[in-house]
N, C-alpha and C positions, 0 to 999 in steps of 0.2 A: 214675371221673373227671366224667363230665357231671353226675352229683349234687353232686361236691365244688364243680364251678364254679358252679352254681345255687344251692347255700349262700352262697358267697363273694358271688355277685352280691346276693342278698337281704340279707345283712350290709352290703354298700354301700351299698345303696338304704336301708336302714333308718339307717345313720350318716350319710351324704350323701345326701340325696334330690335325685332331679334335678327340675328345673322346667322346665314347657312355657314354649319361647322365644316363645309367642303370648299365653297368659294368665296366666302365672306359677304355675298350679296344679301340685300335685305329680303327678310322672309315676308310674305305678304299673306299667307294663308296657313290652316293646317297645323294648328297651335302647339299640337303635339310631335309636330316632326322637326328634325334636326338639320336635315338636308334639304336643299330646296329641289323642287320637281325638275326643275333645268339641268341638275348635275344628274338627277336617277336617268333623265334621257339619255345623257352623254357616257355613261356608264359603259366601259367597253367590254360588253358580253364577249364570251367565249363561241367562235362561228361554228358553222357545221362545213363539212361532217367531221365527227367525234370519234375518238376510239371507244368502243361499247365497253370496255373493261376500265381505263385510265379516264376517260372523258375528255383527254386531249385531243384539240383539233390536229386533224390528219393532213388536211389538204390534198387528198388523195394520195398520199405517199405512206411507207411504212409507219408505224407509231414511233416516235423518238421518245415517248416517256416511259413506257411499260417496263422496259428493261431496267428501269431504275428501282423497280418494286420487288419486293420478296414475294414468293409465291404463296404464302399466306395473305397476301392481300386481295381482296375480291374486286373491290370497287374504288374509283376516286373521282369525285366530282367538284368544280369549283364554279364560282359564279361569273367571274371576270379576270382579265388579264390586269396586272401589275408590272412594271411601274405604269402609271398615267396619271395625268393631272387631276383626275375625278377619284379614280379608286385609291391610289394613294393618298389623296388628302382624306377620303372617308376613313382609311384603315389609320391614320395617323391621329384622326380626331377621337377615335375610341382608345387608341394604344397609347399617345404619348400625351395627348390634353385631356383626357378623363372624361370625354363626353359619353358616358355608360349607355346612354339613351339611343345613340346611333346604333346599337346592336339589334335593336329590334327590327329596323326596316332592313339591315344586312341579312339577318336571320331570316326575313321573310322572305327575300330572294334567294338565300340558299336552299330554303324548304321547296322552292318551286322547280327545282333540278330534276331532272330525270334519271333513274335507277332501274338496274335490271331486277326483275320480277321476283329473284330469290331474296335479294337485300332488301327490298321493300316487305317482304313475308317474315324474315329472320331477325332484323336489325332489333336488337332487344334494348341498347341503351346508347347515349353519346357519353363519351370520354374526353374531357377538354386536355390537352397539352398542357401541363403544368410549368409556371414559374418557378425559379429558385425562391425561398422563402423570403430572403432580403429584399430582392426584386420586386415580390409581390407587395412586402411590407410598403416598401418605397412608392410603388405604383398606387397601391389602395385597392388593387383588385386583380383578376387574371383576365384579360381579354378574350381569349379561349374558353373560359369557364363563362363569362358574362354571354356570350354567343351560343354556348351548348344549352344553358337555361332557357334562351328565348328560341332556339330551333327545337327543342324538346318541346315545347307548347304546341308546336305546329304540328310535330310528329306523333305528339301523343306517346312519347317514350321518355324515363328518366333520363336526367342528366348525372352521372356518377362523378361527384368531384373529388372522392376520397380513394378511389382505387390505384391512382397513378401518382407518383410524387417525384419531384426531381431532387435528387440528393445533395446536388453541387452546381453553383453557377458556373455557366459556361460563356467563352467569348461570343460577342456577336457574330451571326454567321455572315452578315452582309458581304464581306470583303473575302470569304474564304473560297478555295477551289473546292469542287464535289467532294474530292477526298479528305481534304481539312476538314469540310462539314461532319462528314461522317466521324472521323477520329475525334472531332471536338465533344460530340455528344456521346460517344462510346460509354458505355456503363453509368450514365448521368441519372438515370432512372430506375425506380423499382415499384413493385406492386404490392398493394396490401388488397385483403379481402379477395383472396383466391378462390373461396368457395363460392362466391357470388358472381365470379368473371367463366366458371369452369363451363366449357361447352356452348359457349354465347357468341353470337356474331356482334361483335362492338364496332361501334363509328367514333373513330378518333377526330376530334375538331381543333382545328386551329384557323388563325386569321387569314393567312398567307402559306402556299405550298411554293417553294423554289426547286431545289433537287428531291426533296423528300426524304432529307437524311435525318431530320428531327422527328417527324411523323413515323420514319421506318424503325428509328430507335426504340420509341413508345410501343410501336407495334410486336416488334421482336420480344420486349419483356412481358406484354401482355399475353403472346402467343406461348411463351417459354412456362408462361404461369397458368397455363390452361384454356385460354380463350382458344375458341375453335377455329375463327377467321374474324378479319378485320376489313373494315372499309374506312377511306377518309373524306372529309368534306371540308371544304375552306372557302371562304369569301373571294380572296384573290388566288391567282395563280401565275408565277414568272413564266414567260417566254423562255423555250430553248432557242439553241443557235439557229435552226432552221426555220423557226416561225416569223412571219411576217408581221 
């Protein structure tokens, strides 16, 4: 039976070769993967040394990223740099092209990130950054939600998709200044099920962090609603002006 299945799989690959979601190259193995091994090898991982709190590479200088975070944010971790030909293509495959299967290997790499001991001990649940209803309906899913579900399986904690909602659509943050980003998302989120989050250490999940404006706005709402402390985890992280 196994030999027959392998033969059928080989014929299917020959007649209908699969393409890597990132580079478009032909996939030759690992049928459940959507990104080729060559792309994963080229993923631009964040270098060391890194800030113990926010996880940003410091290069031996003062941390440029911590000052962007509210005091109730305990720790932040990201797997790789964006933009980059590989990481940007992977994020785009999930976010814009609908390749939800890419979330599993993305989350696997997020799951291996190092955290302070207290975060590992206290983290109670993952909370994805929500999309506006119209945008999620158009896309068919929330990429942060798919990542949170996959990551929760690795960490063995729940993903709470219903405690944070986006009450209004916001303009894309791509071309905005840090101050404009903060203003753009101010008051855009609200919290439900406050009794569930009260006193908890929650980990917010998103695909990419740039200035942290969106995540900070979400964290503020959760903190004001009773969460004790927040941490962030993303797949990608944008460089600051001082990063190489």
